[in-house]
N, CA, C and O of each residue as an XYZ file, in Angstrom:
288
protein
N     155.382    -27.633     29.644
C     154.391    -28.674     29.566
C     154.953    -29.843     28.766
O     155.721    -29.630     27.827
N     154.596    -31.035     29.108
C     155.050    -32.192     28.354
C     154.413    -32.201     26.960
O     153.312    -31.686     26.762
N     155.113    -32.786     26.018
C     154.573    -32.884     24.670
C     154.594    -34.333     24.217
O     155.395    -35.140     24.690
N     153.704    -34.643     23.300
C     153.634    -35.975     22.721
C     154.138    -35.864     21.288
O     153.591    -35.106     20.486
N     155.179    -36.621     20.971
C     155.766    -36.590     19.640
C     155.405    -37.883     18.937
O     155.639    -38.975     19.456
N     154.824    -37.748     17.734
C     154.397    -38.917     16.977
C     155.529    -39.493     16.144
O     156.699    -39.244     16.431
N     155.192    -40.260     15.118
C     156.214    -40.861     14.265
C     157.064    -39.801     13.569
O     156.544    -38.785     13.108
N     158.367    -40.041     13.496
C     159.308    -39.082     12.922
C     160.207    -39.804     11.939
O     160.675    -40.911     12.207
N     160.447    -39.167     10.788
C     161.395    -39.698      9.807
C     162.287    -38.551      9.368
O     161.821    -37.601      8.738
N     163.573    -38.637      9.700
C     164.540    -37.622      9.310
C     165.551    -38.287      8.391
O     166.286    -39.182      8.809
N     165.588    -37.845      7.126
C     166.525    -38.433      6.175
C     167.916    -37.843      6.332
O     168.904    -38.576      6.313
N     168.003    -36.544      6.484
C     169.305    -35.906      6.669
C     169.100    -34.536      7.287
O     168.034    -33.932      7.167
N     170.135    -34.063      7.944
C     170.124    -32.737      8.548
C     171.406    -32.050      8.132
O     172.500    -32.521      8.443
N     171.275    -30.950      7.435
C     172.444    -30.183      7.027
C     172.463    -28.863      7.751
O     172.334    -27.813      7.122
N     172.620    -28.886      9.053
C     172.539    -27.665      9.848
C     171.096    -27.417     10.249
O     170.210    -28.204      9.915
N     170.863    -26.350     10.950
C     169.508    -26.015     11.348
C     169.201    -26.465     12.759
O     170.092    -26.872     13.504
N     167.932    -26.388     13.116
C     167.491    -26.679     14.474
C     166.425    -27.759     14.420
O     165.436    -27.625     13.699
N     166.619    -28.816     15.172
C     165.587    -29.829     15.359
C     165.241    -29.841     16.831
O     166.111    -30.014     17.684
N     163.973    -29.660     17.122
C     163.541    -29.585     18.513
C     162.442    -30.604     18.747
O     161.477    -30.673     17.986
N     162.587    -31.389     19.794
C     161.563    -32.320     20.230
C     161.153    -31.908     21.636
O     161.962    -31.934     22.564
N     159.912    -31.535     21.780
C     159.456    -31.149     23.109
C     159.348    -29.649     23.246
O     159.152    -28.927     22.269
N     159.479    -29.199     24.470
C     159.274    -27.793     24.787
C     160.537    -26.988     24.530
O     161.652    -27.478     24.712
N     160.348    -25.764     24.110
C     161.476    -24.862     23.889
C     161.021    -23.448     24.188
O     159.912    -23.054     23.825
N     161.869    -22.693     24.842
C     161.552    -21.301     25.145
C     161.898    -20.403     23.976
O     161.133    -19.504     23.628
N     163.070    -20.648     23.360
C     163.540    -19.746     22.319
C     164.418    -20.507     21.335
O     165.400    -21.131     21.738
N     164.078    -20.464     20.052
C     164.890    -21.064     18.999
C     165.179    -19.984     17.970
O     164.265    -19.284     17.535
N     166.426    -19.842     17.580
C     166.795    -18.825     16.613
C     167.814    -19.389     15.625
O     168.754    -20.070     16.034
N     167.641    -19.117     14.330
C     168.620    -19.597     13.356
C     169.918    -18.803     13.453
O     169.910    -17.621     13.797
N     171.014    -19.454     13.152
C     172.315    -18.797     13.167
C     172.845    -18.571     11.760
O     173.939    -18.031     11.596
N     172.099    -18.969     10.750
C     172.500    -18.728      9.371
C     171.248    -18.606      8.516
O     170.158    -19.001      8.928
N     171.419    -18.058      7.329
C     170.308    -17.966      6.396
C     170.839    -18.176      4.985
O     172.011    -17.926      4.706
N     169.963    -18.636      4.103
C     170.362    -18.874      2.717
C     169.137    -18.713      1.829
O     168.009    -18.615      2.311
N     169.380    -18.687      0.523
C     168.305    -18.532     -0.443
C     168.468    -19.595     -1.524
O     169.580    -19.840     -1.993
N     167.377    -20.219     -1.913
C     167.398    -21.251     -2.935
C     166.359    -20.941     -3.995
O     165.222    -20.595     -3.671
N     166.735    -21.062     -5.242
C     165.809    -20.902     -6.357
C     165.610    -22.261     -7.008
O     166.575    -22.922     -7.391
N     164.350    -22.675     -7.133
C     164.055    -23.962     -7.750
C     162.709    -23.877     -8.452
O     161.841    -23.103     -8.049
N     162.539    -24.661     -9.487
C     161.292    -24.689    -10.240
C     160.212    -25.474     -9.520
O     160.440    -26.035     -8.448
N     159.042    -25.504    -10.121
C     157.913    -26.180     -9.481
C     158.170    -27.677     -9.387
O     158.552    -28.312    -10.370
N     157.963    -28.227     -8.222
C     158.150    -29.654     -8.008
C     159.592    -30.078     -7.830
O     159.862    -31.276     -7.751
N     160.534    -29.145     -7.764
C     161.947    -29.506     -7.693
C     162.378    -29.933     -6.299
O     163.279    -30.762     -6.171
N     161.781    -29.409     -5.277
C     162.226    -29.683     -3.906
C     161.231    -30.534     -3.123
O     161.188    -30.457     -1.895
N     160.442    -31.332     -3.807
C     159.514    -32.214     -3.112
C     160.279    -33.350     -2.448
O     161.215    -33.899     -3.029
N     159.883    -33.696     -1.239
C     160.499    -34.813     -0.538
C     159.404    -35.738     -0.025
O     158.291    -35.300      0.268
N     159.726    -36.993      0.076
C     158.760    -37.954      0.578
C     159.049    -39.327      0.024
O     160.000    -39.515     -0.734
N     158.234    -40.277      0.400
C     158.435    -41.651     -0.034
C     157.880    -41.898     -1.440
O     158.543    -42.527     -2.264
N     156.679    -41.411     -1.716
C     156.016    -41.648     -3.003
C     155.574    -40.309     -3.567
O     154.599    -39.722     -3.098
N     156.301    -39.820     -4.586
C     156.002    -38.511     -5.166
C     155.678    -38.674     -6.637
O     156.411    -39.332     -7.375
N     154.588    -38.079     -7.058
C     154.209    -38.042     -8.466
C     153.916    -36.590     -8.795
O     152.879    -36.058     -8.397
N     154.823    -35.944     -9.522
C     154.681    -34.533     -9.850
C     154.518    -34.383    -11.352
O     155.372    -34.827    -12.120
N     153.431    -33.763    -11.771
C     153.164    -33.530    -13.187
C     153.196    -32.029    -13.430
O     152.255    -31.316    -13.081
N     154.280    -31.554    -14.029
C     154.424    -30.135    -14.332
C     154.538    -29.957    -15.830
O     155.209    -30.735    -16.509
N     153.888    -28.942    -16.338
C     154.036    -28.603    -17.749
C     155.332    -27.847    -17.938
O     156.412    -28.428    -17.833
N     155.240    -26.584    -18.209
C     156.414    -25.742    -18.389
C     156.730    -25.062    -17.064
O     155.851    -24.464    -16.444
N     157.983    -25.152    -16.630
C     158.393    -24.557    -15.360
C     159.550    -23.592    -15.610
O     160.541    -23.956    -16.243
N     159.422    -22.376    -15.120
C     160.472    -21.376    -15.287
C     160.695    -20.688    -13.952
O     159.740    -20.294    -13.283
N     161.953    -20.546    -13.567
C     162.297    -19.903    -12.306
C     163.096    -18.644    -12.586
O     164.078    -18.680    -13.327
N     162.681    -17.536    -12.000
C     163.381    -16.268    -12.164
C     164.225    -16.019    -10.920
O     163.675    -15.662     -9.878
N     165.559    -16.197    -10.995
C     166.403    -16.006     -9.810
C     166.767    -14.547     -9.554
O     167.530    -14.271     -8.629
N     166.251    -13.607    -10.338
C     166.570    -12.195    -10.145
C     165.931    -11.694     -8.860
O     164.737    -11.891     -8.635
N     166.726    -11.047     -8.019
C     166.239    -10.525     -6.743
C     166.760     -9.100     -6.571
O     167.942     -8.915     -6.283
N     165.916     -8.101     -6.739
C     166.395     -6.724     -6.671
C     166.852     -6.283     -5.281
O     167.768     -5.467     -5.175
N     166.244     -6.795     -4.223
C     166.713     -6.442     -2.881
C     167.809     -7.424     -2.470
O     167.647     -8.638     -2.593
N     168.906     -6.892     -1.988
C     170.090     -7.711     -1.726
C     169.927     -8.521     -0.447
O     170.278     -9.701     -0.424
N     169.410     -7.925      0.607
C     169.315     -8.581      1.910
C     167.870     -9.009      2.167
O     166.961     -8.180      2.179
N     167.672    -10.303      2.372
C     166.343    -10.805      2.667
C     166.162    -11.100      4.158
O     165.180    -10.667      4.761
N     167.084    -11.818      4.741
C     167.004    -12.159      6.156
C     168.380    -11.986      6.753
O     169.247    -12.839      6.570
N     168.592    -10.907      7.458
C     169.883    -10.636      8.068
C     170.008    -11.364      9.394
O     169.076    -11.375     10.198
N     171.156    -11.966      9.615
C     171.431    -12.627     10.880
C     172.307    -11.681     11.684
O     173.469    -11.453     11.347
N     171.743    -11.138     12.743
C     172.475    -10.167     13.546
C     172.274    -10.476     15.023
O     171.204    -10.931     15.427
N     173.278    -10.235     15.808
C     173.183    -10.463     17.242
C     173.324    -11.916     17.625
O     172.800    -12.792     16.937
N     174.012    -12.182     18.696
C     174.171    -13.519     19.239
C     174.753    -14.495     18.215
O     174.368    -15.664     18.173
N     175.669    -14.015     17.404
C     176.201    -14.863     16.338
C     177.328    -15.723     16.808
O     177.883    -16.495     16.025
């Protein structure tokens, strides 16, 4: 089916999948993990973030979160 795509703003693409319109199947070919505090990864034109104390615990007891297998 046809799709209508509205206004789009892409600042940068560092890998990944960008799809406009119809798609039958999209699958990631890589995975990663990022640890950041509150308000650290906000993006946009006008951001006002008021955080008191922010603490991030990067400890992860399970080693594998998202395995990429098959069709690599």
